[in-house]
Backbone as CSV, one residue per row, in Angstrom:
resi,resn,N_x,N_y,N_z,CA_x,CA_y,CA_z,C_x,C_y,C_z
1,MET,0.821,-1.210,0.000,0.000,0.000,0.000,0.852,1.256,0.000
2,PHE,1.979,1.187,0.673,2.748,2.392,0.942,3.241,3.060,-0.343
3,GLY,2.903,4.345,-0.475,3.327,5.108,-1.639,2.300,5.176,-2.735
4,ARG,1.109,4.622,-2.530,0.074,4.617,-3.565,-0.979,5.700,-3.353
5,VAL,-1.471,5.809,-2.120,-2.613,6.690,-1.861,-2.094,8.073,-1.444
6,ILE,-1.636,8.813,-2.437,-1.010,10.109,-2.187,-1.593,11.166,-3.130
7,VAL,-1.283,12.416,-2.842,-1.767,13.495,-3.707,-0.895,13.625,-4.951
8,ASN,-1.486,14.190,-5.983,-0.720,14.664,-7.128,-0.400,16.121,-6.818
9,LYS,0.752,16.346,-6.231,1.100,17.660,-5.682,1.060,18.764,-6.725
10,SER,1.408,18.437,-7.956,1.462,19.453,-9.009,0.094,20.052,-9.315
11,GLU,-0.994,19.349,-8.943,-2.341,19.830,-9.221,-3.034,20.414,-7.991
12,LEU,-2.288,20.525,-6.874,-2.856,21.097,-5.660,-2.460,22.564,-5.505
13,LYS,-3.339,23.334,-4.890,-2.985,24.697,-4.510,-2.066,24.621,-3.291
14,PHE,-1.270,25.669,-3.080,-0.362,25.684,-1.936,-1.128,25.506,-0.622
15,LYS,-2.270,26.193,-0.505,-3.072,26.118,0.710,-3.594,24.703,0.927
16,GLU,-3.995,24.036,-0.158,-4.508,22.672,-0.042,-3.417,21.722,0.426
17,PHE,-2.205,21.903,-0.100,-1.116,21.025,0.337,-0.773,21.269,1.802
18,ASP,-0.877,22.500,2.254,-0.629,22.814,3.662,-1.629,22.084,4.560
19,ILE,-2.887,22.024,4.137,-3.915,21.309,4.894,-3.602,19.814,4.914
20,TYR,-3.257,19.293,3.749,-2.896,17.874,3.615,-1.712,17.531,4.517
21,ARG,-0.720,18.387,4.496,0.475,18.182,5.314,0.144,18.262,6.809
22,ALA,-0.788,19.123,7.173,-1.181,19.270,8.579,-1.830,17.978,9.098
23,PHE,-2.653,17.334,8.277,-3.250,16.053,8.673,-2.171,14.979,8.799
24,TYR,-1.218,14.996,7.887,-0.091,14.057,7.932,0.679,14.222,9.242
25,CYS,0.985,15.461,9.601,1.708,15.725,10.843,0.854,15.382,12.057
26,GLY,-0.460,15.485,11.914,-1.358,15.097,12.991,-1.289,13.606,13.276
27,ILE,-1.186,12.788,12.219,-1.023,11.342,12.397,0.302,11.055,13.095
28,CYS,1.326,11.800,12.725,2.642,11.645,13.354,2.537,11.897,14.856
29,ARG,1.831,12.960,15.235,1.641,13.281,16.650,0.897,12.154,17.366
30,ALA,-0.145,11.614,16.710,-0.919,10.524,17.312,-0.074,9.263,17.470
31,LEU,0.824,9.019,16.522,1.724,7.861,16.607,2.715,8.012,17.753
32,LYS,3.231,9.212,17.919,4.212,9.450,18.986,3.607,9.224,20.363
33,LYS,2.304,9.463,20.493,1.633,9.225,21.768,1.609,7.741,22.117
34,LYS,1.780,6.893,21.109,1.785,5.447,21.325,3.202,4.910,21.475
35,GLY,4.180,5.808,21.432,5.590,5.429,21.520,6.372,6.240,20.509
36,TYR,7.405,6.935,20.969,8.064,7.921,20.109,8.487,7.340,18.761
37,PHE,9.051,6.158,18.773,9.550,5.577,17.524,8.452,4.955,16.667
38,SER,7.231,5.000,17.167,6.094,4.538,16.347,5.925,5.425,15.126
39,SER,6.380,6.664,15.231,6.237,7.602,14.110,7.093,7.208,12.913
40,LEU,8.005,6.248,13.106,8.827,5.783,11.984,7.979,5.047,10.942
41,CYS,6.803,4.591,11.327,5.939,3.904,10.350,4.962,4.875,9.691
42,LEU,5.139,6.159,9.951,4.299,7.186,9.339,4.419,7.156,7.821
43,ASN,3.292,7.302,7.129,3.320,7.377,5.670,2.167,8.252,5.197
44,TYR,2.301,8.788,4.003,1.283,9.695,3.472,-0.022,8.974,3.124
45,ASP,0.049,7.661,2.879,-1.150,6.930,2.453,-2.309,7.077,3.432
46,MET,-2.001,7.005,4.730,-3.058,7.046,5.735,-3.615,8.448,5.937
47,THR,-2.955,9.445,5.367,-3.470,10.810,5.451,-4.829,10.910,4.774
48,PHE,-4.982,10.179,3.690,-6.270,10.167,2.993,-7.378,9.674,3.922
49,LEU,-7.114,8.592,4.644,-8.115,8.043,5.558,-8.435,9.041,6.669
50,ALA,-7.427,9.713,7.188,-7.639,10.708,8.244,-8.546,11.833,7.754
51,MET,-8.309,12.311,6.547,-9.131,13.385,5.982,-10.533,12.890,5.666
52,LEU,-10.645,11.681,5.182,-11.940,11.099,4.823,-12.843,10.980,6.049
53,LEU,-12.327,10.409,7.124,-13.126,10.230,8.335,-13.452,11.571,8.979
54,ASN,-12.513,12.489,8.924,-12.734,13.823,9.487,-13.887,14.537,8.784
55,SER,-13.921,14.437,7.468,-14.962,15.100,6.685,-16.294,14.379,6.804
56,LEU,-16.284,13.054,6.736,-17.515,12.273,6.782,-18.261,12.458,8.098
57,TYR,-17.526,12.399,9.197,-18.155,12.479,10.514,-18.143,13.890,11.093
58,ASP,-17.735,14.851,10.257,-17.725,16.253,10.683,-17.071,16.390,12.050
59,SER,-15.931,15.738,12.177,-15.221,15.717,13.453,-14.529,17.051,13.714
60,GLU,-14.532,17.475,14.969,-13.924,18.761,15.333,-12.404,18.696,15.214
61,ASN,-11.843,19.632,14.480,-10.395,19.683,14.299,-9.702,20.354,15.484
62,HIS,-8.541,19.835,15.804,-7.677,20.473,16.795,-6.377,20.807,16.063
63,THR,-6.234,22.053,15.717,-5.080,22.496,14.934,-4.173,23.359,15.802
64,CYS,-2.894,23.059,15.762,-1.936,23.828,16.550,-0.576,23.797,15.858
65,LYS,0.324,24.641,16.320,1.691,24.662,15.809,2.605,23.992,16.818
66,LYS,3.400,23.050,16.337,4.309,22.308,17.202,5.698,22.275,16.589
67,GLY,6.700,22.175,17.441,8.055,21.988,16.959,8.334,20.518,16.747
68,CYS,9.174,20.200,15.789,9.466,18.788,15.482,10.883,18.681,14.940
69,ILE,11.599,17.671,15.379,12.978,17.475,14.937,13.054,17.215,13.435
70,CYS,11.979,16.624,12.885,11.956,16.357,11.441,11.900,17.642,10.626
71,HIS,11.471,18.719,11.260,11.389,20.022,10.597,12.472,20.969,11.114
72,GLY,13.528,20.382,11.664,14.592,21.199,12.216,14.130,21.978,13.434
73,CYS,13.197,21.388,14.199,12.590,21.996,15.388,11.790,23.253,15.060
74,LYS,11.592,23.515,13.772,10.763,24.638,13.360,9.301,24.279,13.565
75,LYS,8.515,25.234,14.060,7.102,24.964,14.306,6.337,24.764,12.998
76,HIS,5.421,23.827,13.022,4.605,23.526,11.854,3.198,23.204,12.326
77,VAL,2.245,23.222,11.407,0.840,23.019,11.757,0.513,21.526,11.809
78,GLU,-0.209,21.125,12.857,-0.692,19.757,12.999,-2.207,19.789,13.184
79,THR,-2.901,18.901,12.497,-4.355,18.791,12.643,-4.711,17.396,13.125
80,THR,-5.395,17.320,14.255,-5.857,16.041,14.792,-7.356,16.133,15.094
81,ASP,-7.971,14.975,15.287,-9.376,14.920,15.689,-9.610,13.603,16.408
82,GLU,-10.881,13.263,16.633,-11.178,12.054,17.398,-10.790,10.770,16.662
83,TYR,-10.565,10.854,15.351,-10.203,9.660,14.582,-8.695,9.518,14.365
84,SER,-7.927,10.464,14.843,-6.466,10.407,14.666,-5.874,9.169,15.334
85,SER,-6.382,8.829,16.508,-5.881,7.657,17.218,-6.198,6.376,16.453
86,PHE,-7.414,6.288,15.883,-7.788,5.114,15.083,-6.877,4.980,13.871
87,VAL,-6.638,6.083,13.171,-5.768,6.054,11.992,-4.353,5.653,12.390
88,ALA,-3.879,6.151,13.521,-2.548,5.774,14.007,-2.494,4.281,14.326
89,ASP,-3.568,3.762,14.947,-3.623,2.325,15.241,-3.563,1.491,13.971
90,MET,-4.313,1.890,12.947,-4.305,1.152,11.687,-2.952,1.256,10.985
91,THR,-2.284,2.393,11.168,-0.944,2.573,10.604,0.036,1.592,11.235
92,ILE,-0.023,1.475,12.553,0.855,0.538,13.266,0.524,-0.901,12.883
93,LEU,-0.766,-1.203,12.798,-1.196,-2.551,12.430,-0.631,-2.971,11.078
94,LEU,-0.791,-2.118,10.069,-0.290,-2.431,8.725,1.234,-2.458,8.692
95,ALA,1.861,-1.536,9.429,3.330,-1.480,9.450,3.909,-2.735,10.083
96,TYR,3.272,-3.221,11.134,3.758,-4.432,11.807,3.736,-5.627,10.849
97,TYR,2.614,-5.807,10.163,2.526,-6.923,9.220,3.468,-6.738,8.033
98,LYS,3.684,-5.485,7.624,4.618,-5.224,6.525,6.040,-5.599,6.932
99,CYS,6.407,-5.297,8.183,7.733,-5.663,8.675,7.923,-7.178,8.678
100,ILE,6.898,-7.897,9.139,6.961,-9.358,9.154,7.098,-9.900,7.732
101,ASP,6.330,-9.312,6.812,6.365,-9.739,5.412,7.738,-9.484,4.788
102,ASP,8.312,-8.313,5.060,9.638,-7.987,4.516,10.712,-8.912,5.075
103,TRP,10.565,-9.311,6.324,11.523,-10.253,6.910,11.394,-11.628,6.247
104,GLN,10.167,-12.076,6.044,9.959,-13.390,5.441,10.393,-13.427,3.980
105,ASP,10.165,-12.316,3.256,10.497,-12.278,1.828,11.982,-12.016,1.579
106,ASP,12.542,-11.038,2.286,13.898,-10.579,1.976,14.888,-10.717,3.125
107,LYS,14.434,-11.275,4.250,15.287,-11.390,5.446,15.860,-10.026,5.848
108,ASN,14.983,-9.015,5.811,15.366,-7.660,6.187,15.441,-7.571,7.711
109,VAL,16.656,-7.538,8.219,16.880,-7.567,9.667,16.345,-6.307,10.337
110,ILE,16.499,-5.160,9.673,16.013,-3.895,10.240,14.505,-3.956,10.449
111,LYS,13.787,-4.505,9.455,12.341,-4.626,9.588,11.969,-5.622,10.697
112,LEU,12.768,-6.667,10.845,12.510,-7.626,11.915,12.661,-6.955,13.277
113,LEU,13.717,-6.181,13.451,13.955,-5.480,14.713,12.841,-4.479,14.999
114,TYR,12.386,-3.787,13.940,11.312,-2.809,14.145,10.005,-3.507,14.498
115,SER,9.803,-4.706,13.974,8.601,-5.470,14.322,8.598,-5.823,15.807
116,PHE,9.792,-6.073,16.379,9.895,-6.340,17.810,9.457,-5.113,18.620
117,TYR,9.841,-3.930,18.120,9.440,-2.688,18.790,7.924,-2.474,18.696
118,LEU,7.362,-2.772,17.534,5.931,-2.533,17.316,5.030,-3.582,17.973
119,LYS,5.567,-4.732,18.259,4.734,-5.843,18.722,3.905,-5.520,19.968
120,PRO,4.469,-4.902,21.026,3.627,-4.574,22.192,2.482,-3.634,21.837
121,LYS,2.739,-2.689,20.941,1.695,-1.756,20.506,0.652,-2.485,19.671
122,PHE,1.121,-3.423,18.855,0.241,-4.251,18.047,-0.696,-5.076,18.938
123,LYS,-0.176,-5.605,20.033,-0.982,-6.401,20.959,-2.093,-5.557,21.593
124,VAL,-1.766,-4.299,21.901,-2.769,-3.384,22.456,-3.885,-3.147,21.439
125,ILE,-3.491,-2.976,20.174,-4.471,-2.743,19.106,-5.349,-3.970,18.911
126,GLU,-4.762,-5.167,19.016,-5.540,-6.405,18.897,-6.640,-6.478,19.949
127,LYS,-6.326,-6.052,21.166,-7.318,-6.064,22.245,-8.383,-4.988,22.033
128,LYS,-7.980,-3.902,21.405,-8.884,-2.767,21.182,-9.882,-3.062,20.064
129,TYR,-9.409,-3.734,19.004,-10.265,-4.057,17.848,-10.137,-5.556,17.536
130,PRO,-10.603,-6.429,18.429,-10.388,-7.875,18.249,-10.960,-8.441,16.959
131,GLY,-12.201,-8.074,16.644,-12.834,-8.604,15.431,-12.134,-8.144,14.174
132,LYS,-11.828,-6.877,14.107,-11.160,-6.297,12.941,-9.778,-6.919,12.742
133,CYS,-9.022,-7.016,13.818,-7.663,-7.563,13.733,-7.663,-9.038,13.340
134,GLU,-8.655,-9.773,13.837,-8.758,-11.191,13.497,-9.039,-11.373,12.003
135,LYS,-9.935,-10.556,11.459,-10.251,-10.632,10.032,-9.024,-10.297,9.181
136,ILE,-8.316,-9.246,9.572,-7.132,-8.830,8.820,-6.058,-9.915,8.880
137,LYS,-5.848,-10.471,10.058,-4.857,-11.536,10.223,-5.204,-12.747,9.362
138,ASN,-6.464,-13.156,9.397,-6.891,-14.320,8.617,-6.720,-14.068,7.114
139,CYS,-7.027,-12.846,6.669,-6.868,-12.507,5.249,-5.404,-12.551,4.837
140,LEU,-4.526,-12.053,5.696,-3.092,-12.048,5.379,-2.532,-13.470,5.313
141,VAL,-2.963,-14.327,6.228,-2.522,-15.722,6.213,-3.002,-16.412,4.941
142,GLU,-4.270,-16.207,4.612,-4.840,-16.808,3.395,-4.174,-16.245,2.150
143,LEU,-3.882,-14.937,2.161,-3.225,-14.306,1.014,-1.839,-14.894,0.789
144,SER,-1.107,-15.115,1.880,0.236,-15.694,1.778,0.196,-17.069,1.119
145,GLU,-0.846,-17.834,1.429,-0.984,-19.164,0.850,-1.450,-19.099,-0.604
146,LYS,-2.433,-18.253,-0.858,-3.017,-18.199,-2.200,-2.067,-17.591,-3.227
147,GLU,-1.166,-16.733,-2.807,-0.226,-16.127,-3.749,0.671,-17.175,-4.408
148,LYS,0.734,-18.353,-3.845,1.575,-19.416,-4.398,0.939,-20.081,-5.616
149,GLY,-0.354,-19.784,-5.851,-0.969,-20.431,-7.001,-2.382,-20.009,-7.335
150,ALA,-2.969,-19.151,-6.513,-4.352,-18.735,-6.765,-4.420,-17.649,-7.828
151,SER,-5.632,-17.325,-8.237,-5.830,-16.313,-9.275,-5.614,-14.907,-8.719
152,LEU,-5.413,-13.975,-9.636,-5.253,-12.574,-9.261,-6.503,-12.079,-8.538
153,GLU,-7.683,-12.483,-9.006,-8.939,-12.044,-8.412,-9.036,-12.452,-6.941
154,GLU,-8.683,-13.700,-6.656,-8.751,-14.184,-5.277,-7.799,-13.407,-4.374
155,CYS,-6.576,-13.183,-4.836,-5.569,-12.472,-4.041,-5.961,-11.013,-3.834
156,ALA,-6.403,-10.371,-4.904,-6.792,-8.958,-4.815,-7.999,-8.785,-3.899
157,ASN,-8.928,-9.741,-3.921,-10.096,-9.675,-3.040,-9.684,-9.717,-1.570
158,LEU,-8.694,-10.531,-1.267,-8.225,-10.634,0.116,-7.588,-9.333,0.587
159,PHE,-6.752,-8.743,-0.269,-6.133,-7.474,0.122,-7.179,-6.367,0.188
160,GLY,-8.159,-6.437,-0.701,-9.246,-5.468,-0.657,-10.031,-5.567,0.643
161,THR,-10.259,-6.782,1.118,-10.961,-6.980,2.383,-10.176,-6.381,3.543
162,ILE,-8.858,-6.524,3.500,-8.002,-5.946,4.542,-8.184,-4.435,4.601
163,LEU,-8.106,-3.786,3.447,-8.236,-2.330,3.438,-9.670,-1.900,3.759
164,GLY,-10.628,-2.728,3.394,-12.006,-2.445,3.756,-12.171,-2.383,5.267
165,GLU,-11.533,-3.300,5.978,-11.571,-3.292,7.443,-10.893,-2.049,8.010
166,VAL,-9.786,-1.651,7.399,-9.053,-0.466,7.852,-9.895,0.792,7.698
167,PHE,-10.749,0.821,6.699,-11.547,2.014,6.385,-12.817,2.140,7.227
168,THR,-13.107,1.178,8.110,-14.389,1.193,8.821,-14.196,1.269,10.328
169,PRO,-14.153,2.472,10.897,-13.980,2.611,12.341,-15.253,2.351,13.138
170,ASN,-16.410,2.539,12.501,-17.683,2.445,13.218,-18.652,1.474,12.548
171,ASP,-19.505,0.888,13.353,-20.571,0.023,12.826,-21.815,0.890,12.681
172,ASP,-21.886,1.654,11.598,-22.964,2.617,11.413,-23.457,2.608,9.973
173,MET,-24.243,3.607,9.599,-24.851,3.655,8.280,-23.831,3.804,7.146
174,TRP,-22.621,4.254,7.468,-21.612,4.463,6.434,-20.652,3.288,6.311
175,LYS,-20.812,2.299,7.165,-19.849,1.199,7.199,-19.741,0.479,5.855
176,ARG,-20.870,0.153,5.254,-20.835,-0.613,3.999,-20.149,0.177,2.887
177,THR,-20.499,1.459,2.746,-19.893,2.276,1.684,-18.403,2.452,1.919
178,LEU,-18.023,2.709,3.172,-16.596,2.850,3.494,-15.849,1.549,3.239
179,PHE,-16.470,0.428,3.629,-15.822,-0.867,3.406,-15.617,-1.119,1.919
180,GLU,-16.657,-0.873,1.129,-16.560,-1.116,-0.310,-15.537,-0.187,-0.958
181,MET,-15.490,1.045,-0.495,-14.492,1.978,-1.007,-13.087,1.465,-0.720
182,GLY,-12.846,1.064,0.537,-11.548,0.503,0.897,-11.258,-0.789,0.147
183,PHE,-12.300,-1.595,-0.069,-12.151,-2.871,-0.773,-11.633,-2.661,-2.192
184,PHE,-12.274,-1.770,-2.934,-11.854,-1.559,-4.323,-10.530,-0.796,-4.408
185,LEU,-10.278,0.084,-3.454,-8.981,0.751,-3.408,-7.881,-0.269,-3.107
186,GLY,-8.182,-1.206,-2.204,-7.226,-2.263,-1.897,-6.931,-3.136,-3.100
187,LYS,-7.962,-3.457,-3.877,-7.751,-4.250,-5.085,-6.900,-3.487,-6.094
188,PHE,-7.157,-2.191,-6.221,-6.346,-1.355,-7.103,-4.879,-1.411,-6.688
189,ILE,-4.627,-1.218,-5.401,-3.267,-1.207,-4.880,-2.581,-2.544,-5.122
190,TYR,-3.306,-3.643,-4.865,-2.703,-4.966,-5.028,-2.331,-5.226,-6.481
191,ILE,-3.242,-4.927,-7.389,-2.976,-5.159,-8.812,-1.841,-4.265,-9.305
192,ALA,-1.853,-2.994,-8.885,-0.798,-2.060,-9.304,0.563,-2.510,-8.792
193,ASP,0.617,-2.941,-7.529,1.885,-3.412,-6.967,2.364,-4.683,-7.659
194,ALA,1.426,-5.598,-7.921,1.792,-6.850,-8.599,2.329,-6.565,-9.992
195,ARG,1.702,-5.621,-10.678,2.165,-5.267,-12.024,3.541,-4.618,-11.989
196,ASP,3.744,-3.684,-11.070,5.011,-2.955,-11.031,6.164,-3.797,-10.499
197,ASP,5.843,-4.834,-9.702,6.894,-5.669,-9.105,7.154,-6.948,-9.892
198,ILE,6.443,-7.151,-10.994,6.473,-8.434,-11.676,7.876,-8.866,-12.104
199,GLU,8.655,-7.954,-12.677,9.990,-8.331,-13.154,10.912,-8.722,-12.013
200,GLU,10.882,-7.948,-10.935,11.725,-8.263,-9.784,11.271,-9.554,-9.109
201,ASP,9.953,-9.777,-9.060,9.434,-10.994,-8.444,9.840,-12.227,-9.241
202,ILE,9.839,-12.106,-10.555,10.281,-13.222,-11.401,11.770,-13.482,-11.182
203,LYS,12.547,-12.406,-11.142,13.992,-12.508,-10.957,14.344,-13.163,-9.618
204,LYS,13.617,-12.809,-8.571,13.900,-13.319,-7.226,13.035,-14.522,-6.855
205,ASN,12.265,-15.009,-7.830,11.408,-16.180,-7.636,10.435,-15.992,-6.476
206,ARG,9.833,-14.799,-6.417,8.826,-14.518,-5.405,7.440,-14.697,-6.015
207,PRO,6.443,-15.048,-5.212,5.088,-15.254,-5.758,4.487,-13.959,-6.298
208,ASN,3.805,-14.081,-7.421,3.102,-12.954,-8.024,2.023,-13.532,-8.941
209,PRO,0.755,-13.257,-8.653,-0.335,-13.866,-9.444,-0.399,-13.404,-10.891
210,LEU,0.432,-12.437,-11.275,0.445,-11.972,-12.660,1.493,-12.698,-13.515
211,LYS,2.250,-13.576,-12.931,3.315,-14.267,-13.676,2.785,-15.002,-14.896
212,GLY,1.616,-15.607,-14.763,1.070,-16.403,-15.848,0.738,-15.609,-17.093
213,MET,0.462,-14.326,-16.959,0.079,-13.519,-18.119,1.147,-12.492,-18.505
214,TYR,2.285,-12.513,-17.803,3.292,-11.476,-18.017,3.828,-11.449,-19.449
215,ASN,4.056,-12.599,-20.036,4.657,-12.654,-21.378,3.640,-12.609,-22.512
216,THR,2.388,-12.353,-22.183,1.375,-12.256,-23.223,1.324,-10.837,-23.789
217,PRO,0.934,-10.686,-25.055,0.862,-9.348,-25.676,-0.132,-8.421,-24.988
218,GLU,-1.125,-8.994,-24.321,-2.184,-8.192,-23.706,-1.883,-7.788,-22.270
219,PHE,-0.673,-8.093,-21.771,-0.381,-7.891,-20.352,-0.652,-6.458,-19.892
220,LYS,-0.039,-5.477,-20.538,-0.192,-4.087,-20.118,-1.635,-3.610,-20.256
221,LYS,-2.263,-3.996,-21.357,-3.642,-3.570,-21.606,-4.588,-4.163,-20.577
222,GLU,-4.419,-5.444,-20.267,-5.285,-6.106,-19.289,-5.116,-5.480,-17.904
223,CYS,-3.886,-5.175,-17.534,-3.632,-4.536,-16.243,-4.287,-3.160,-16.181
224,GLU,-4.178,-2.424,-17.267,-4.769,-1.085,-17.314,-6.287,-1.152,-17.182
225,ILE,-6.902,-2.132,-17.839,-8.354,-2.293,-17.750,-8.776,-2.600,-16.313
226,LEU,-8.062,-3.523,-15.683,-8.381,-3.905,-14.309,-8.211,-2.727,-13.351
227,LEU,-7.130,-1.977,-13.514,-6.879,-0.832,-12.636,-7.946,0.238,-12.804
228,ASN,-8.344,0.483,-14.036,-9.396,1.471,-14.291,-10.728,1.029,-13.683
229,MET,-11.020,-0.260,-13.750,-12.251,-0.780,-13.163,-12.270,-0.580,-11.648
230,MET,-11.147,-0.914,-10.996,-11.083,-0.791,-9.543,-11.129,0.670,-9.099
231,ALA,-10.415,1.528,-9.824,-10.404,2.958,-9.494,-11.805,3.558,-9.662
232,THR,-12.523,3.126,-10.696,-13.877,3.620,-10.942,-14.834,3.192,-9.834
233,GLU,-14.757,1.920,-9.442,-15.627,1.416,-8.374,-15.349,2.146,-7.061
234,CYS,-14.089,2.389,-6.777,-13.703,3.111,-5.568,-14.258,4.539,-5.600
235,ALA,-14.088,5.209,-6.729,-14.554,6.595,-6.872,-16.076,6.686,-6.744
236,MET,-16.789,5.690,-7.244,-18.246,5.682,-7.146,-18.694,5.668,-5.686
237,ARG,-18.017,4.863,-4.860,-18.353,4.826,-3.429,-17.972,6.133,-2.752
238,PHE,-16.842,6.679,-3.142,-16.383,7.958,-2.587,-17.417,9.053,-2.824
239,GLU,-17.964,9.108,-4.017,-18.919,10.160,-4.368,-20.279,9.965,-3.686
240,LYS,-20.546,8.784,-3.157,-21.793,8.548,-2.428,-21.755,9.149,-1.028
241,LEU,-20.562,9.401,-0.519,-20.429,9.893,0.851,-20.685,11.397,0.911
242,PRO,-21.344,11.877,1.960,-21.661,13.302,2.085,-20.455,14.104,2.583
243,LEU,-19.453,14.206,1.750,-18.203,14.874,2.131,-18.237,16.335,1.701
244,VAL,-17.728,17.199,2.545,-17.656,18.620,2.229,-16.233,19.138,2.454
245,ASP,-15.762,19.045,3.693,-14.440,19.571,4.025,-13.337,18.837,3.256
246,ASN,-12.503,19.613,2.610,-11.304,19.109,1.921,-11.614,18.087,0.827
247,ILE,-12.801,18.160,0.259,-13.178,17.163,-0.743,-12.332,17.266,-2.008
248,GLU,-11.906,18.468,-2.373,-11.090,18.609,-3.585,-9.720,17.969,-3.408
249,ILE,-9.185,18.021,-2.198,-7.907,17.359,-1.926,-8.081,15.853,-2.061
250,MET,-9.167,15.334,-1.499,-9.419,13.895,-1.575,-9.718,13.453,-3.004
251,ARG,-10.404,14.287,-3.760,-10.637,13.952,-5.171,-9.317,13.932,-5.947
252,ASN,-8.422,14.815,-5.601,-7.093,14.811,-6.214,-6.432,13.447,-6.020
253,ILE,-6.565,12.905,-4.820,-5.951,11.606,-4.510,-6.637,10.481,-5.268
254,ILE,-7.971,10.441,-5.213,-8.736,9.350,-5.808,-8.652,9.328,-7.331
255,TYR,-8.694,10.506,-7.956,-8.742,10.565,-9.420,-7.372,10.744,-10.074
256,SER,-6.386,11.169,-9.304,-5.080,11.437,-9.904,-3.923,10.870,-9.090
257,GLY,-3.942,11.123,-7.788,-2.808,10.746,-6.944,-2.477,9.270,-6.948
258,ILE,-3.505,8.412,-6.893,-3.240,6.973,-6.817,-2.549,6.432,-8.066
259,TRP,-2.622,7.196,-9.161,-1.966,6.780,-10.398,-0.509,7.232,-10.467
260,GLN,-0.089,8.151,-9.607,1.243,8.725,-9.712,2.382,7.723,-9.551
261,PRO,2.411,6.931,-8.491,3.528,5.970,-8.355,3.591,5.006,-9.522
262,THR,2.381,4.597,-10.027,2.323,3.673,-11.155,2.915,4.305,-12.411
263,SER,2.478,5.509,-12.739,2.927,6.157,-13.971,4.398,6.526,-13.905
264,GLN,4.916,6.821,-12.714,6.307,7.209,-12.580,7.254,6.051,-12.826
265,LYS,6.749,4.810,-12.699,7.595,3.639,-12.920,7.597,3.215,-14.376
266,GLU,6.736,3.793,-15.171,6.627,3.365,-16.576,7.597,4.124,-17.474
């Protein structure tokens, strides 16, 4: 997921990017409250979720200027709300599993050590959201097995389910739409990552459900069709939500930003 759900900065106004950056720094602040080095798993992808929940639930913003070593101790704007802690928890949850995955795939010792640091925080999150964490864990285990031979659809559905769970903090009237939005965004991310990593995965003999169609003439076209389908389904759910605050920034991400990492690799 990391590096996909971001803004297309060139199409944002300066003021809009400042708002986007403030939410990003707000997640950083929420992560630090769970342990200073937890902020090392900070990424721009979850900023979209923070803005989405803030706008959907009309949550009260708490904006302030804080000093930070990452900014040379210069004061910068941070925006937090009642969902900042949830977004930080989901960030740690995904980062922990990513560290485990990187260790299993590449024997990345640094990621293994960081997983040891995150594990106590991960255990707290498991107790806080038992049902959600159990579903995500089961999907990841099944995904690890299915990637060895299952279809792209089956694998993408599992990753979509994971992101669907991440997108649903409440059991309310918006849960289904948020879940479906996260589901199709997750499928987009999985397919895009599988497509962009295909050559390296073949070289290193790592599982990738696109291997079977990689050498076909239709490979690029088929991937593009699938990505457009998933992006469209995600956008349809996004537009169903009664969003007002910062909607243009979020539209930038949904309609343009998610394509940036993909297009930059081509």
